[in-house]
PALOKOL-644043 format. One record per atom (N, C-alpha, C): z, y, x; atom name. Coordinates in nm, 2 decimals. Example, Ala and Ser with C-alpha at 12.3 -4.5 7.8 and 13.67 -1.06 7.14 Angstrom:
2
NODE        z        y        x   name
NODE     0.78    -0.57     1.32      N
NODE     0.78    -0.45     1.23     CA
NODE     0.78    -0.33     1.32      C
NODE     0.71    -0.22     1.28      N
NODE     0.71    -0.11     1.37     CA
NODE     0.79     0.00     1.29      C
! end
This chain:
219
NODE        z        y        x   name
NODE    -2.58     9.83    -5.15      N
NODE    -2.45     9.79    -5.07     CA
NODE    -2.34     9.77    -5.15      C
NODE    -2.24     9.69    -5.05      N
NODE    -2.12     9.66    -5.18     CA
NODE    -2.05     9.77    -5.14      C
NODE    -1.91     9.70    -5.23      N
NODE    -1.77     9.82    -5.22     CA
NODE    -1.74     9.85    -5.12      C
NODE    -1.70     9.75    -5.01      N
NODE    -1.65     9.83    -4.89     CA
NODE    -1.74     9.95    -4.82      C
NODE    -1.88     9.93    -4.81      N
NODE    -1.96    10.02    -4.73     CA
NODE    -1.96    10.15    -4.84      C
NODE    -1.96    10.14    -4.99      N
NODE    -1.92    10.25    -5.05     CA
NODE    -1.84    10.34    -5.02      C
NODE    -1.74    10.29    -5.04      N
NODE    -1.61    10.32    -5.01     CA
NODE    -1.60    10.38    -4.85      C
NODE    -1.66    10.33    -4.78      N
NODE    -1.66    10.40    -4.65     CA
NODE    -1.73    10.53    -4.63      C
NODE    -1.85    10.50    -4.71      N
NODE    -1.93    10.66    -4.75     CA
NODE    -1.84    10.76    -4.79      C
NODE    -1.78    10.72    -4.91      N
NODE    -1.69    10.81    -4.99     CA
NODE    -1.58    10.85    -4.90      C
NODE    -1.54    10.79    -4.81      N
NODE    -1.41    10.81    -4.71     CA
NODE    -1.49    10.93    -4.61      C
NODE    -1.59    10.91    -4.57      N
NODE    -1.67    10.99    -4.45     CA
NODE    -1.70    11.15    -4.51      C
NODE    -1.80    11.13    -4.59      N
NODE    -1.87    11.23    -4.63     CA
NODE    -1.78    11.36    -4.72      C
NODE    -1.67    11.35    -4.76      N
NODE    -1.59    11.45    -4.81     CA
NODE    -1.52    11.49    -4.72      C
NODE    -1.47    11.43    -4.63      N
NODE    -1.37    11.49    -4.53     CA
NODE    -1.45    11.51    -4.40      C
NODE    -1.52    11.44    -4.35      N
NODE    -1.57    11.50    -4.24     CA
NODE    -1.49    11.51    -4.13      C
NODE    -1.40    11.47    -4.13      N
NODE    -1.28    11.48    -4.01     CA
NODE    -1.22    11.32    -3.98      C
NODE    -1.23    11.31    -3.86      N
NODE    -1.18    11.13    -3.86     CA
NODE    -1.03    11.12    -3.87      C
NODE    -0.97    11.22    -3.82      N
NODE    -0.82    11.21    -3.85     CA
NODE    -0.78    11.21    -3.99      C
NODE    -0.84    11.28    -4.07      N
NODE    -0.83    11.25    -4.24     CA
NODE    -0.84    11.11    -4.28      C
NODE    -0.95    11.03    -4.24      N
NODE    -0.99    10.88    -4.23     CA
NODE    -0.93    10.82    -4.21      C
NODE    -0.84    10.84    -4.10      N
NODE    -0.69    10.74    -4.04     CA
NODE    -0.59    10.78    -4.12      C
NODE    -0.56    10.89    -4.17      N
NODE    -0.47    10.92    -4.28     CA
NODE    -0.48    10.85    -4.39      C
NODE    -0.58    10.85    -4.45      N
NODE    -0.62    10.79    -4.57     CA
NODE    -0.60    10.62    -4.55      C
NODE    -0.63    10.58    -4.45      N
NODE    -0.64    10.44    -4.43     CA
NODE    -0.49    10.39    -4.40      C
NODE    -0.39    10.46    -4.37      N
NODE    -0.27    10.43    -4.34     CA
NODE    -0.18    10.47    -4.47      C
NODE    -0.23    10.57    -4.56      N
NODE    -0.18    10.62    -4.68     CA
NODE    -0.18    10.51    -4.80      C
NODE    -0.31    10.47    -4.80      N
NODE    -0.37    10.39    -4.91     CA
NODE    -0.29    10.22    -4.91      C
NODE    -0.28    10.21    -4.76      N
NODE    -0.22    10.06    -4.71     CA
NODE    -0.09    10.07    -4.73      C
NODE    -0.01    10.19    -4.71      N
NODE     0.12    10.18    -4.70     CA
NODE     0.19    10.24    -4.86      C
NODE     0.11    10.27    -4.95      N
NODE     0.13    10.30    -5.11     CA
NODE     0.13    10.16    -5.18      C
NODE    -0.01    10.07    -5.09      N
NODE     0.02     9.93    -5.15     CA
NODE     0.09     9.84    -5.10      C
NODE     0.15     9.87    -4.97      N
NODE     0.24     9.79    -4.96     CA
NODE     0.40     9.81    -5.00      C
NODE     0.43     9.92    -5.06      N
NODE     0.57     9.97    -5.13     CA
NODE     0.54     9.91    -5.26      C
NODE     0.41     9.82    -5.30      N
NODE     0.47     9.77    -5.44     CA
NODE     0.35     9.84    -5.53      C
NODE     0.24     9.91    -5.53      N
NODE     0.13     9.99    -5.60     CA
NODE     0.00     9.92    -5.58      C
NODE    -0.06     9.85    -5.69      N
NODE    -0.16     9.77    -5.67     CA
NODE    -0.26     9.85    -5.61      C
NODE    -0.30     9.90    -5.50      N
NODE    -0.43     9.96    -5.46     CA
NODE    -0.51     9.91    -5.37      C
NODE    -0.62     9.93    -5.35      N
NODE    -0.74     9.84    -5.28     CA
NODE    -0.71     9.85    -5.13      C
NODE    -0.61     9.83    -5.06      N
NODE    -0.56     9.84    -4.92     CA
NODE    -0.68     9.79    -4.82      C
NODE    -0.70     9.66    -4.88      N
NODE    -0.79     9.54    -4.77     CA
NODE    -0.92     9.62    -4.75      C
NODE    -0.98     9.66    -4.88      N
NODE    -1.09     9.73    -4.92     CA
NODE    -1.13     9.86    -4.79      C
NODE    -1.00     9.93    -4.81      N
NODE    -0.99    10.04    -4.73     CA
NODE    -0.99     9.99    -4.59      C
NODE    -0.92     9.90    -4.55      N
NODE    -0.96     9.90    -4.39     CA
NODE    -1.09     9.82    -4.36      C
NODE    -1.14     9.76    -4.42      N
NODE    -1.28     9.71    -4.44     CA
NODE    -1.37     9.83    -4.42      C
NODE    -1.34     9.94    -4.51      N
NODE    -1.43    10.04    -4.50     CA
NODE    -1.44    10.10    -4.38      C
NODE    -1.30    10.18    -4.32      N
NODE    -1.28    10.22    -4.22     CA
NODE    -1.33    10.14    -4.08      C
NODE    -1.34    10.03    -4.10      N
NODE    -1.39     9.94    -3.99     CA
NODE    -1.55     9.95    -3.98      C
NODE    -1.62     9.95    -4.11      N
NODE    -1.75     9.97    -4.10     CA
NODE    -1.77    10.13    -4.04      C
NODE    -1.72    10.21    -4.09      N
NODE    -1.73    10.35    -4.03     CA
NODE    -1.71    10.32    -3.87      C
NODE    -1.61    10.27    -3.81      N
NODE    -1.61    10.24    -3.66     CA
NODE    -1.74    10.20    -3.63      C
NODE    -1.81    10.07    -3.71      N
NODE    -1.90    10.00    -3.63     CA
NODE    -2.02    10.10    -3.63      C
NODE    -2.04    10.19    -3.72      N
NODE    -2.14    10.33    -3.74     CA
NODE    -2.08    10.41    -3.64      C
NODE    -1.99    10.39    -3.54      N
NODE    -1.99    10.51    -3.45     CA
NODE    -1.90    10.65    -3.56      C
NODE    -1.84    10.67    -3.61      N
NODE    -1.80    10.76    -3.73     CA
NODE    -1.63    10.77    -3.71      C
NODE    -1.59    10.62    -3.64      N
NODE    -1.43    10.62    -3.62     CA
NODE    -1.44    10.53    -3.52      C
NODE    -1.32    10.54    -3.45      N
NODE    -1.27    10.43    -3.33     CA
NODE    -1.19    10.33    -3.37      C
NODE    -1.21    10.24    -3.38      N
NODE    -1.16    10.09    -3.45     CA
NODE    -1.02    10.08    -3.38      C
NODE    -0.98    10.10    -3.26      N
NODE    -0.84    10.09    -3.20     CA
NODE    -0.77    10.18    -3.33      C
NODE    -0.80    10.30    -3.32      N
NODE    -0.73    10.42    -3.45     CA
NODE    -0.72    10.34    -3.56      C
NODE    -0.83    10.30    -3.60      N
NODE    -0.84    10.23    -3.75     CA
NODE    -0.71    10.14    -3.76      C
NODE    -0.74    10.02    -3.69      N
NODE    -0.63     9.94    -3.67     CA
NODE    -0.46     9.99    -3.64      C
NODE    -0.47    10.08    -3.58      N
NODE    -0.34    10.13    -3.54     CA
NODE    -0.27    10.21    -3.68      C
NODE    -0.37    10.29    -3.75      N
NODE    -0.34    10.32    -3.88     CA
NODE    -0.31    10.25    -4.01      C
NODE    -0.39    10.13    -4.02      N
NODE    -0.36    10.02    -4.09     CA
NODE    -0.22     9.96    -4.08      C
NODE    -0.18     9.94    -3.96      N
NODE    -0.09     9.84    -3.90     CA
NODE     0.06     9.94    -3.93      C
NODE     0.03    10.08    -3.91      N
NODE     0.14    10.15    -3.92     CA
NODE     0.17    10.17    -4.08      C
NODE     0.07    10.19    -4.14      N
NODE     0.10    10.18    -4.30     CA
NODE     0.17    10.07    -4.35      C
NODE     0.09     9.91    -4.33      N
NODE     0.17     9.83    -4.35     CA
NODE     0.32     9.83    -4.33      C
NODE     0.33     9.84    -4.23      N
NODE     0.49     9.82    -4.17     CA
NODE     0.59     9.92    -4.25      C
NODE     0.50    10.06    -4.25      N
NODE     0.60    10.13    -4.30     CA
NODE     0.62    10.15    -4.44      C
NODE     0.54    10.11    -4.50      N
NODE     0.51    10.10    -4.62     CA
NODE     0.58     9.95    -4.69      C
NODE     0.61     9.89    -4.60      N
NODE     0.66     9.76    -4.66     CA
NODE     0.81     9.76    -4.63      C
NODE     0.83     9.86    -4.54      N
NODE     1.01     9.89    -4.51     CA
NODE     1.06     9.96    -4.66      C
NODE     0.95    10.08    -4.68      N
NODE     0.99    10.15    -4.78     CA
NODE     1.02    10.06    -4.90      C
NODE     0.93    10.02    -4.90      N
NODE     0.89     9.90    -5.05     CA
NODE     1.05     9.79    -5.04      C
NODE     1.11     9.77    -4.93      N
NODE     1.23     9.67    -4.90     CA
NODE     1.34     9.76    -4.96      C
NODE     1.35     9.88    -4.90      N
NODE     1.46     9.93    -4.94     CA
NODE     1.47    10.01    -5.09      C
NODE     1.36    10.01    -5.15      N
NODE     1.33    10.03    -5.31     CA
NODE     1.38     9.94    -5.38      C
NODE     1.30     9.82    -5.33      N
NODE     1.35     9.68    -5.39     CA
NODE     1.50     9.65    -5.41      C
NODE     1.59     9.67    -5.27      N
NODE     1.70     9.65    -5.24     CA
NODE     1.81     9.74    -5.31      C
NODE     1.76     9.87    -5.36      N
NODE     1.86     9.97    -5.44     CA
NODE     1.79     9.95    -5.57      C
NODE     1.68     9.88    -5.62      N
NODE     1.68     9.89    -5.80     CA
NODE     1.68     9.77    -5.83      C
NODE     1.68     9.65    -5.75      N
NODE     1.68     9.54    -5.77     CA
NODE     1.56     9.46    -5.87      C
NODE     1.62     9.39    -5.97      N
NODE     1.48     9.30    -6.05     CA
NODE     1.49     9.43    -6.15      C
NODE     1.54     9.52    -6.18      N
NODE     1.50     9.63    -6.27     CA
NODE     1.35     9.67    -6.23      C
NODE     1.35     9.72    -6.11      N
NODE     1.21     9.76    -6.06     CA
NODE     1.10     9.67    -6.10      C
NODE     1.11     9.51    -6.09      N
NODE     1.02     9.49    -6.13     CA
NODE     0.95     9.46    -6.27      C
NODE     1.10     9.49    -6.34      N
NODE     1.07     9.50    -6.48     CA
NODE     0.97     9.63    -6.53      C
NODE     1.02     9.73    -6.46      N
NODE     0.92     9.85    -6.51     CA
NODE     0.82     9.84    -6.48      C
NODE     0.79     9.78    -6.32      N
NODE     0.67     9.76    -6.29     CA
NODE     0.57     9.70    -6.38      C
NODE     0.62     9.60    -6.43      N
NODE     0.55     9.45    -6.52     CA
NODE     0.50     9.55    -6.67      C
NODE     0.56     9.65    -6.69      N
NODE     0.50     9.66    -6.80     CA
NODE     0.40     9.81    -6.81      C
NODE     0.39     9.84    -6.63      N
NODE     0.27     9.90    -6.65     CA
NODE     0.18     9.84    -6.57      C
NODE     0.21     9.74    -6.48      N
NODE     0.09     9.70    -6.41     CA
NODE     0.09     9.54    -6.45      C
NODE    -0.02     9.46    -6.46      N
NODE    -0.03     9.34    -6.50     CA
NODE     0.00     9.23    -6.39      C
NODE    -0.01     9.29    -6.25      N
NODE     0.02     9.25    -6.14     CA
NODE     0.15     9.19    -6.13      C
NODE     0.24     9.27    -6.19      N
NODE     0.39     9.22    -6.18     CA
NODE     0.42     9.15    -6.32      C
NODE     0.34     9.06    -6.37      N
NODE     0.42     8.99    -6.47     CA
NODE     0.52     8.87    -6.44      C
NODE     0.60     8.85    -6.55      N
NODE     0.71     8.76    -6.52     CA
NODE     0.67     8.62    -6.44      C
NODE     0.58     8.57    -6.46      N
NODE     0.53     8.45    -6.42     CA
NODE     0.48     8.48    -6.24      C
NODE     0.42     8.57    -6.22      N
NODE     0.41     8.60    -6.07     CA
NODE     0.51     8.65    -6.01      C
NODE     0.65     8.74    -6.06      N
NODE     0.71     8.73    -6.02     CA
NODE     0.83     8.61    -5.95      C
NODE     0.82     8.51    -6.08      N
NODE     0.92     8.39    -6.02     CA
NODE     0.83     8.32    -5.92      C
NODE     0.73     8.30    -5.93      N
NODE     0.63     8.25    -5.84     CA
NODE     0.66     8.29    -5.69      C
NODE     0.65     8.43    -5.68      N
NODE     0.69     8.47    -5.55     CA
NODE     0.81     8.47    -5.53      C
NODE     0.91     8.47    -5.61      N
NODE     1.07     8.43    -5.55     CA
NODE     1.07     8.28    -5.51      C
NODE     1.01     8.19    -5.54      N
NODE     0.98     8.07    -5.53     CA
NODE     0.94     8.10    -5.36      C
NODE     0.84     8.14    -5.36      N
NODE     0.80     8.13    -5.21     CA
NODE     0.91     8.19    -5.11      C
NODE     0.96     8.30    -5.14      N
NODE     1.10     8.36    -5.04     CA
NODE     1.19     8.26    -5.08      C
NODE     1.23     8.20    -5.13      N
NODE     1.34     8.10    -5.12     CA
NODE     1.28     8.00    -5.02      C
NODE     1.15     7.95    -5.02      N
NODE     1.14     7.81    -4.96     CA
NODE     1.11     7.84    -4.82      C
NODE     1.01     7.97    -4.81      N
NODE     0.99     8.00    -4.67     CA
NODE     0.99     8.11    -4.62      C
NODE     1.10     8.19    -4.68      N
NODE     1.20     8.34    -4.64     CA
NODE     1.08     8.44    -4.56      C
NODE     1.09     8.44    -4.40      N
NODE     1.04     8.54    -4.35     CA
NODE     0.88     8.49    -4.31      C
NODE     0.85     8.37    -4.33      N
NODE     0.69     8.33    -4.34     CA
NODE     0.66     8.38    -4.44      C
NODE     0.71     8.38    -4.54      N
NODE     0.65     8.43    -4.70     CA
NODE     0.60     8.60    -4.64      C
NODE     0.68     8.67    -4.55      N
NODE     0.62     8.81    -4.52     CA
NODE     0.53     8.81    -4.45      C
NODE     0.53     8.70    -4.34      N
NODE     0.42     8.71    -4.24     CA
NODE     0.30     8.67    -4.30      C
NODE     0.25     8.56    -4.39      N
NODE     0.17     8.50    -4.41     CA
NODE     0.08     8.60    -4.57      C
NODE     0.22     8.64    -4.61      N
NODE     0.18     8.71    -4.74     CA
NODE     0.10     8.81    -4.71      C
NODE     0.11     8.89    -4.59      N
NODE     0.00     9.01    -4.55     CA
NODE    -0.15     8.97    -4.60      C
NODE    -0.17     8.81    -4.57      N
NODE    -0.30     8.81    -4.60     CA
NODE    -0.34     8.76    -4.74      C
NODE    -0.25     8.75    -4.83      N
NODE    -0.25     8.73    -4.97     CA
NODE    -0.27     8.86    -5.03      C
NODE    -0.35     8.87    -5.13      N
NODE    -0.33     9.02    -5.19     CA
NODE    -0.20     9.02    -5.27      C
NODE    -0.15     8.92    -5.34      N
NODE    -0.06     8.97    -5.45     CA
NODE     0.05     8.97    -5.34      C
NODE     0.10     8.87    -5.26      N
NODE     0.21     8.90    -5.18     CA
NODE     0.21     9.00    -5.11      C
NODE     0.09     9.06    -5.07      N
NODE     0.10     9.17    -4.98     CA
NODE     0.13     9.30    -5.08      C
NODE     0.15     9.31    -5.20      N
NODE     0.20     9.38    -5.30     CA
NODE     0.37     9.35    -5.32      C
NODE     0.39     9.24    -5.32      N
NODE     0.54     9.19    -5.35     CA
NODE     0.64     9.20    -5.25      C
NODE     0.57     9.17    -5.10      N
NODE     0.64     9.13    -5.00     CA
NODE     0.79     9.22    -4.98      C
NODE     0.74     9.37    -4.95      N
NODE     0.85     9.45    -4.95     CA
NODE     0.93     9.45    -5.02      C
NODE     0.90     9.46    -5.16      N
NODE     1.03     9.53    -5.27     CA
NODE     1.09     9.37    -5.28      C
NODE     1.00     9.27    -5.31      N
NODE     1.08     9.12    -5.32     CA
NODE     1.19     9.09    -5.22      C
NODE     1.15     9.12    -5.10      N
NODE     1.23     9.12    -5.00     CA
NODE     1.38     9.16    -5.01      C
NODE     1.36     9.31    -5.04      N
NODE     1.47     9.37    -5.04     CA
NODE     1.55     9.36    -5.18      C
NODE     1.48     9.30    -5.30      N
NODE     1.58     9.27    -5.39     CA
NODE     1.62     9.16    -5.34      C
NODE     1.58     9.04    -5.29      N
NODE     1.66     8.91    -5.28     CA
NODE     1.75     8.94    -5.16      C
NODE     1.76     9.04    -5.09      N
NODE     1.85     9.08    -5.00     CA
NODE     1.83     8.99    -4.86      C
NODE     1.69     9.01    -4.83      N
NODE     1.68     8.97    -4.71     CA
NODE     1.73     9.01    -4.57      C
NODE     1.78     8.95    -4.47      N
NODE     1.84     9.03    -4.35     CA
NODE     1.71     9.10    -4.29      C
NODE     1.75     9.24    -4.31      N
NODE     1.63     9.35    -4.24     CA
NODE     1.56     9.33    -4.10      C
NODE     1.65     9.31    -4.04      N
NODE     1.59     9.27    -3.90     CA
NODE     1.50     9.14    -3.91      C
NODE     1.55     9.05    -3.95      N
NODE     1.44     8.95    -3.95     CA
NODE     1.29     8.99    -4.04      C
NODE     1.33     9.07    -4.18      N
NODE     1.23     9.08    -4.23     CA
NODE     1.13     9.22    -4.17      C
NODE     1.17     9.28    -4.06      N
NODE     1.11     9.37    -4.00     CA
NODE     1.01     9.31    -3.91      C
NODE     1.10     9.19    -3.85      N
NODE     1.02     9.15    -3.74     CA
NODE     0.89     9.08    -3.76      C
NODE     0.91     8.99    -3.91      N
NODE     0.79     8.94    -3.97     CA
NODE     0.71     9.05    -4.05      C
NODE     0.76     9.15    -4.09      N
NODE     0.66     9.26    -4.15     CA
NODE     0.58     9.34    -4.00      C
NODE     0.64     9.34    -3.93      N
NODE     0.56     9.40    -3.79     CA
NODE     0.45     9.32    -3.77      C
NODE     0.48     9.16    -3.72      N
NODE     0.41     9.10    -3.69     CA
NODE     0.27     9.06    -3.78      C
NODE     0.33     9.05    -3.90      N
NODE     0.23     9.03    -4.03     CA
NODE     0.15     9.12    -4.02      C
NODE     0.19     9.25    -4.03      N
NODE     0.12     9.37    -4.05     CA
NODE    -0.01     9.40    -3.93      C
NODE     0.06     9.37    -3.81      N
NODE    -0.08     9.40    -3.69     CA
NODE    -0.16     9.28    -3.70      C
NODE    -0.09     9.15    -3.74      N
NODE    -0.22     9.06    -3.74     CA
NODE    -0.31     9.05    -3.80      C
NODE    -0.27     9.11    -3.94      N
NODE    -0.37     9.15    -4.06     CA
NODE    -0.47     9.25    -4.06      C
NODE    -0.40     9.37    -3.98      N
NODE    -0.48     9.48    -3.92     CA
NODE    -0.57     9.45    -3.84      C
NODE    -0.56     9.42    -3.72      N
NODE    -0.65     9.36    -3.63     CA
NODE    -0.74     9.24    -3.66      C
NODE    -0.70     9.17    -3.73      N
NODE    -0.81     9.05    -3.79     CA
NODE    -0.89     9.10    -3.86      C
NODE    -0.85     9.16    -3.97      N
NODE    -0.96     9.21    -4.07     CA
NODE    -1.02     9.35    -4.01      C
NODE    -0.98     9.42    -3.92      N
NODE    -1.09     9.52    -3.88     CA
NODE    -1.17     9.46    -3.73      C
NODE    -1.12     9.40    -3.69      N
NODE    -1.19     9.34    -3.58     CA
NODE    -1.32     9.24    -3.63      C
NODE    -1.30     9.15    -3.74      N
NODE    -1.36     9.10    -3.82     CA
NODE    -1.48     9.17    -3.90      C
NODE    -1.45     9.29    -3.97      N
NODE    -1.52     9.37    -4.06     CA
NODE    -1.61     9.47    -3.94      C
NODE    -1.54     9.53    -3.84      N
NODE    -1.59     9.56    -3.72     CA
NODE    -1.70     9.50    -3.66      C
NODE    -1.69     9.36    -3.66      N
NODE    -1.78     9.30    -3.57     CA
NODE    -1.91     9.28    -3.65      C
NODE    -1.88     9.25    -3.76      N
NODE    -1.99     9.20    -3.88     CA
NODE    -2.05     9.33    -3.93      C
NODE    -2.01     9.45    -3.93      N
NODE    -2.10     9.57    -3.97     CA
NODE    -2.12     9.58    -4.12      C
NODE    -2.25     9.60    -4.13      N
NODE    -2.32     9.65    -4.25     CA
NODE    -2.34     9.51    -4.32      C
NODE    -2.27     9.41    -4.26      N
NODE    -2.28     9.28    -4.33     CA
NODE    -2.13     9.23    -4.40      C
NODE    -2.03     9.31    -4.37      N
NODE    -1.95     9.28    -4.40     CA
NODE    -1.91     9.25    -4.56      C
NODE    -1.96     9.34    -4.64      N
NODE    -1.94     9.34    -4.78     CA
NODE    -2.00     9.20    -4.85      C
NODE    -2.10     9.16    -4.74      N
NODE    -2.20     9.01    -4.78     CA
NODE    -2.10     8.89    -4.78      C
NODE    -2.01     8.91    -4.68      N
NODE    -1.96     8.75    -4.62     CA
NODE    -1.79     8.77    -4.62      C
NODE    -1.76     8.88    -4.64      N
NODE    -1.61     8.87    -4.64     CA
NODE    -1.53     8.81    -4.72      C
NODE    -1.57     8.78    -4.83      N
NODE    -1.52     8.69    -4.93     CA
NODE    -1.49     8.56    -4.89      C
NODE    -1.59     8.51    -4.81      N
NODE    -1.60     8.39    -4.76     CA
NODE    -1.47     8.38    -4.61      C
NODE    -1.47     8.49    -4.56      N
NODE    -1.37     8.51    -4.44     CA
NODE    -1.21     8.50    -4.54      C
NODE    -1.23     8.58    -4.64      N
NODE    -1.09     8.59    -4.70     CA
NODE    -1.02     8.44    -4.76      C
NODE    -1.14     8.33    -4.79      N
NODE    -1.14     8.23    -4.85     CA
NODE    -1.07     8.13    -4.75      C
NODE    -1.13     8.16    -4.65      N
NODE    -1.08     8.02    -4.54     CA
NODE    -0.95     8.07    -4.49      C
NODE    -0.93     8.20    -4.50      N
NODE    -0.79     8.25    -4.42     CA
NODE    -0.71     8.21    -4.55      C
NODE    -0.73     8.20    -4.66      N
NODE    -0.62     8.13    -4.75     CA
NODE    -0.64     7.98    -4.74      C
NODE    -0.75     7.91    -4.71      N
NODE    -0.75     7.77    -4.70     CA
NODE    -0.66     7.74    -4.59      C
NODE    -0.63     7.81    -4.45      N
NODE    -0.59     7.75    -4.37     CA
NODE    -0.42     7.82    -4.37      C
NODE    -0.38     7.94    -4.47      N
NODE    -0.26     7.96    -4.50     CA
NODE    -0.21     7.82    -4.58      C
NODE    -0.29     7.77    -4.67      N
NODE    -0.23     7.68    -4.75     CA
NODE    -0.22     7.54    -4.70      C
NODE    -0.33     7.53    -4.57      N
NODE    -0.27     7.43    -4.51     CA
NODE    -0.12     7.39    -4.45      C
NODE    -0.10     7.53    -4.37      N
NODE     0.00     7.57    -4.31     CA
NODE     0.13     7.49    -4.40      C
NODE     0.12     7.57    -4.49      N
NODE     0.22     7.58    -4.60     CA
NODE     0.24     7.43    -4.66      C
NODE     0.13     7.34    -4.67      N
NODE     0.17     7.22    -4.68     CA
NODE     0.20     7.15    -4.58      C
NODE     0.18     7.16    -4.45      N
NODE     0.23     7.10    -4.33     CA
NODE     0.40     7.14    -4.38      C
NODE     0.44     7.22    -4.35      N
NODE     0.56     7.25    -4.38     CA
NODE     0.65     7.21    -4.48      C
NODE     0.61     7.17    -4.60      N
NODE     0.64     7.13    -4.67     CA
NODE     0.64     6.97    -4.70      C
NODE     0.56     6.92    -4.60      N
NODE     0.55     6.75    -4.58     CA
NODE     0.67     6.73    -4.46      C
NODE     0.68     6.83    -4.36      N
NODE     0.77     6.81    -4.28     CA
NODE     0.92     6.81    -4.36      C
NODE     0.94     6.90    -4.41      N
NODE     1.05     6.92    -4.46     CA
NODE     1.11     6.82    -4.56      C
NODE     1.00     6.73    -4.65      N
NODE     1.06     6.64    -4.73     CA
NODE     1.09     6.53    -4.63      C
NODE     0.98     6.49    -4.53      N
NODE     1.02     6.37    -4.47     CA
NODE     1.14     6.42    -4.38      C
NODE     1.16     6.51    -4.35      N
NODE     1.31     6.53    -4.26     CA
NODE     1.46     6.49    -4.37      C
NODE     1.39     6.55    -4.52      N
NODE     1.53     6.54    -4.61     CA
NODE     1.52     6.37    -4.65      C
NODE     1.43     6.30    -4.63      N
NODE     1.43     6.17    -4.67     CA
NODE     1.47     6.10    -4.57      C
NODE     1.47     6.12    -4.43      N
NODE     1.55     6.05    -4.35     CA
NODE     1.66     6.09    -4.33      C
NODE     1.71     6.17    -4.36      N
NODE     1.87     6.22    -4.36     CA
NODE     1.95     6.13    -4.48      C
NODE     1.87     6.11    -4.58      N
NODE     1.94     6.03    -4.70     CA
NODE     1.93     5.87    -4.62      C
NODE     1.78     5.84    -4.57      N
NODE     1.82     5.69    -4.54     CA
NODE     1.90     5.68    -4.42      C
NODE     1.92     5.75    -4.32      N
NODE     2.01     5.74    -4.20     CA
NODE     2.17     5.70    -4.27      C
NODE     2.21     5.74    -4.38      N
NODE     2.35     5.76    -4.40     CA
NODE     2.38     5.59    -4.43      C
NODE     2.45     5.53    -4.37      N
NODE     2.51     5.39    -4.32     CA
NODE     2.54     5.33    -4.47      C
NODE     2.52     5.21    -4.50      N
NODE     2.56     5.17    -4.61     CA
NODE     2.71     5.10    -4.64      C
NODE     2.79     5.10    -4.70      N
NODE     2.91     5.05    -4.67     CA
NODE     2.94     4.90    -4.63      C
NODE     3.01     4.91    -4.55      N
NODE     3.04     4.77    -4.51     CA
NODE     3.12     4.69    -4.67      C
NODE     3.14     4.55    -4.62      N
NODE     3.24     4.49    -4.75     CA
NODE     3.36     4.53    -4.73      C
NODE     3.44     4.55    -4.61      N
NODE     3.55     4.55    -4.62     CA
NODE     3.60     4.73    -4.68      C
NODE     3.50     4.83    -4.67      N
NODE     3.50     4.96    -4.75     CA
NODE     3.49     4.94    -4.85      C
NODE     3.40     4.84    -4.92      N
NODE     3.39     4.84    -5.05     CA
NODE     3.51     4.80    -5.14      C
NODE     3.58     4.68    -5.05      N
NODE     3.69     4.65    -5.12     CA
NODE     3.80     4.73    -5.14      C
NODE     3.81     4.83    -5.03      N
NODE     3.90     4.90    -5.02     CA
NODE     3.89     5.03    -5.12      C
NODE     3.76     5.03    -5.17      N
NODE     3.73     5.15    -5.26     CA
NODE     3.77     5.07    -5.45      C
! end
């Protein structure tokens, strides 16, 4: 058995209470969303496996995961807003996930794509950790952040939870492929946005009329 199923058994055997399992799902994903590198996606897959074996209910697993993602990201946002870049410098000394290079790359994504980084970042491991604190540090408008955060959290929880639930015991074998295709899809969307942006920018420059001979003489 793979890591998700082992984690599923570790959740089920010690607690024996479904409510505690939902709390574990929400807590792990919430803390990860605050900026602490924890296995949030693996925990969601593990809970979905338990649901496929009728130990939990998949709708409550998704609800717990979405709530953890939204609340955790919001807490991370306000922590990042208050602490600023000093937060990432401190985290960088403790976790290699927060290296200067990765922080710079995350900032570029936020400056280029704004709220789309928050939404699609939920499907990417590192951006899932960075999104809340980074958005707060960069002073992103909170209502816009909250909308993207909620939409991304619900979409991610439902997608990953339902896929793992439907796959059942084989989730640990093929889930990596599902994640890879999700990343490919995100990359295609990002490239498309970039191309459209460049084309529009080039058209603006080419649409500027050239000065007439009379205008040139006046200069």
